[in-house]
C-alpha positions, -999 to +999 in steps of 0.1 A: +242+248+510+277+250+489+268+249+451+300+231+433+313+246+402+322+219+376+350+219+350+338+216+313+361+184+311+332+172+337+301+186+316+318+173+279+322+135+303+285+138+316+271+148+279+287+123+264+273+095+287+244+109+285+240+110+246+254+069+246+230+055+269+204+073+246+219+061+219+219+024+235+185+022+246+171+039+208+192+005+199+180-020+221+143-005+211+141-004+174+161-042+174+136-057+200+105-038+181+121-059+150+119-086+170+083-086+177+072-078+139+091-106+134+073-131+158+037-115+149+046-121+114+057-159+120+020-160+138-001-144+105+014-165+083+010-193+100-031-185+102-034-180+067-014-209+059-038-226+081-068-210+065-057-218+031-057-255+038-090-257+057-102-236+028-089-261+003-102-293+027-137-281+022-140-262-012-113-290-032-094-261-043-071-234-032-088-194-029-083-171-060-067-142-030-063-144+001-095-122+007-118-152-006-107-162+030-120-132+048-151-129+028-161-164+024-173-186+051-178-228+059-208-242+081-192-263+109-221-280+136-246-254+126-225-229+127-212-203+101-167-189+104-153-175+082-121-192+071-100-166+084-104-131+104-092-099+088-056-093+090-041-050+084-051-041+050-034-009+035-056+018+016-052-004-020-068-030+002-039-051+000-025-073+034+004-064+045+027-074+074+037-062+103+065-045+085+037-027+067+050-047+028+019-067+011+019-105+016+027-126-018+002-152-026+008-178-051-032-197-055-011-224-075+007-237-047-018-225-019+015-207-009+016-171+013+052-155+021+063-119+025+083-101+008+101-079+035+135-081+032+153-105+055+120-124+060+111-139+026+118-178+033+094-176+062 
C-alpha cells in the first residue's frame, strides 16, 4: 500500500473538525447532566414536602429541622417507619441538593426549597 501524504491544510481542517466535535459533545453532556440534576432535585423536594405534610398531620406541627424527618418515626399498622429516608448530606450535616447547595427550610411555613441559582422557585 502506498502511504498518502496529507497537506498542512487538510491536517488543519481535520484538527478543527475533531476539536469542534469534542466541544459539542462536552457541551451536550454538561447540559444533559444539569437537566438530570434538576429532575432529581424536583423528586427530592417532592419527597421532603410530602414527609413534612405527613409529619404535620401526625404531630400537629411542622418539624423544627429537616433532620427530624429522618430521626423520628411513626407507626402504621404495627410497623415503625421514618418520615423520610436519608438524603445526601454535606460534611457539616446539612442536606444538600444534587448541585451541592444546601436546602433551605422554613419551619414556620413548612416549606423547603433550594438555593441553587435558577432553581429557587421549585
